[in-house]
C-alpha positions in Angstrom: -94.6 139.9 22.3 -97.1 136.9 21.9 -94.9 134.7 23.9 -94.4 137.5 26.4 -98.2 137.9 26.6 -98.4 134.1 27.4 -95.9 134.4 30.3 -98.1 137.2 31.7 -101.2 135.1 31.2 -99.8 132.1 32.8 -98.5 134.3 35.6 -101.9 135.9 36.3 -104.1 133.1 35.1 -106.1 133.1 38.4 -107.1 136.7 37.7 -108.9 135.6 34.3 -110.0 131.9 34.8 -111.6 130.1 38.0 -109.9 126.7 36.6 -106.5 126.4 37.6 -104.0 126.9 34.8 -102.6 123.1 35.5 -106.2 121.8 34.9 -107.1 123.9 31.9 -103.9 122.6 30.1 -104.1 119.1 31.0 -107.8 119.1 29.6 -106.1 121.0 26.5 -103.3 118.6 25.8 -106.2 115.5 26.4 -108.1 117.2 23.5 -105.3 116.3 21.3 -105.9 112.5 21.0 -109.4 113.1 19.8 -108.3 115.2 17.1 -105.5 113.0 15.9 -107.1 111.3 12.9 -108.0 114.8 11.5 -104.3 116.3 12.0 -101.0 115.6 9.6 -98.7 113.1 11.5 -96.1 115.8 11.7 -98.5 118.2 13.4 -99.7 115.6 15.9 -96.1 114.8 16.8 -95.3 118.2 17.6 -98.4 118.5 19.6 -97.2 115.4 21.3 -93.9 117.1 22.2 -95.7 120.0 23.4 -97.7 117.7 25.9 -94.3 115.7 26.9 -92.5 118.9 27.8 -95.6 120.8 29.1 -95.1 123.9 26.9 -97.9 125.6 28.0 -97.1 125.6 31.8 -93.6 126.5 31.1 -94.4 130.0 30.3 -94.8 130.8 33.9 -91.1 130.6 34.1 -88.4 133.0 32.2 -86.6 130.0 31.4 -89.6 128.6 29.7 -90.1 131.7 27.7 -86.5 131.8 26.7 -86.7 128.0 25.6 -89.9 128.9 23.3 -88.4 131.9 21.8 -85.3 129.9 21.0 -87.5 127.2 19.3 -89.0 129.8 17.4 -85.9 131.3 16.4 -84.5 128.0 15.1 -87.5 127.6 13.0 -87.2 130.7 10.9 -85.7 130.7 7.3 -82.9 132.7 8.7 -82.2 131.4 12.5 -82.4 134.2 15.0 -81.4 134.0 18.6 -85.0 135.2 19.7 -84.1 133.5 23.3 -82.0 136.6 24.0 -85.1 138.6 24.1 -85.7 137.4 27.7 -83.2 140.1 28.8 -85.6 142.7 27.2 -88.6 141.2 29.2 -86.6 141.2 32.3 -85.5 144.9 31.9 -89.1 146.2 30.8 -90.9 143.5 33.0 -93.4 145.8 34.9 -94.1 148.1 31.8 -95.0 145.0 29.7 -96.9 143.5 32.5 -98.8 146.7 32.6 -99.3 146.9 28.9 -100.6 143.2 29.0 -103.0 144.2 31.8 -104.6 146.8 29.5 -104.6 144.6 26.2 -106.0 141.3 27.6 -109.5 142.7 28.7 -109.7 144.4 25.5 -108.7 141.2 23.6 -111.3 139.1 25.5 -114.1 141.8 24.9 -113.3 141.5 21.3 -113.6 137.8 20.9 -116.6 137.7 23.3 -118.6 140.9 22.7 -121.2 141.5 25.2 -119.3 139.3 27.9 -118.3 141.6 30.9 -114.8 140.8 32.1 -113.4 142.2 35.0 -109.9 142.4 36.5 
């Protein structure tokens, strides 16, 4: 669900943030360099790959969601074809998008109490 919600956030980004998604993500990727000395080399390597392959913007497309799920599935102790879950996303797209629309404002209110968020 987390990756599905990342997809919906990417698709609906302009409803939640005035800064374009591409700029937000580019700024986030730049922040990796400032943290390099505080991160294990392996972690920094993963972040570099994330930046090079632009993982965060790839969530806008179902192919990006599928690739992300496949990566997660390969990292599990017992590998699972999580990429196949994209079929469920496609079949339940409107329902899941509606659920995200209810959930995300509640999440924002929880992490920043007192801040009024509108959709």
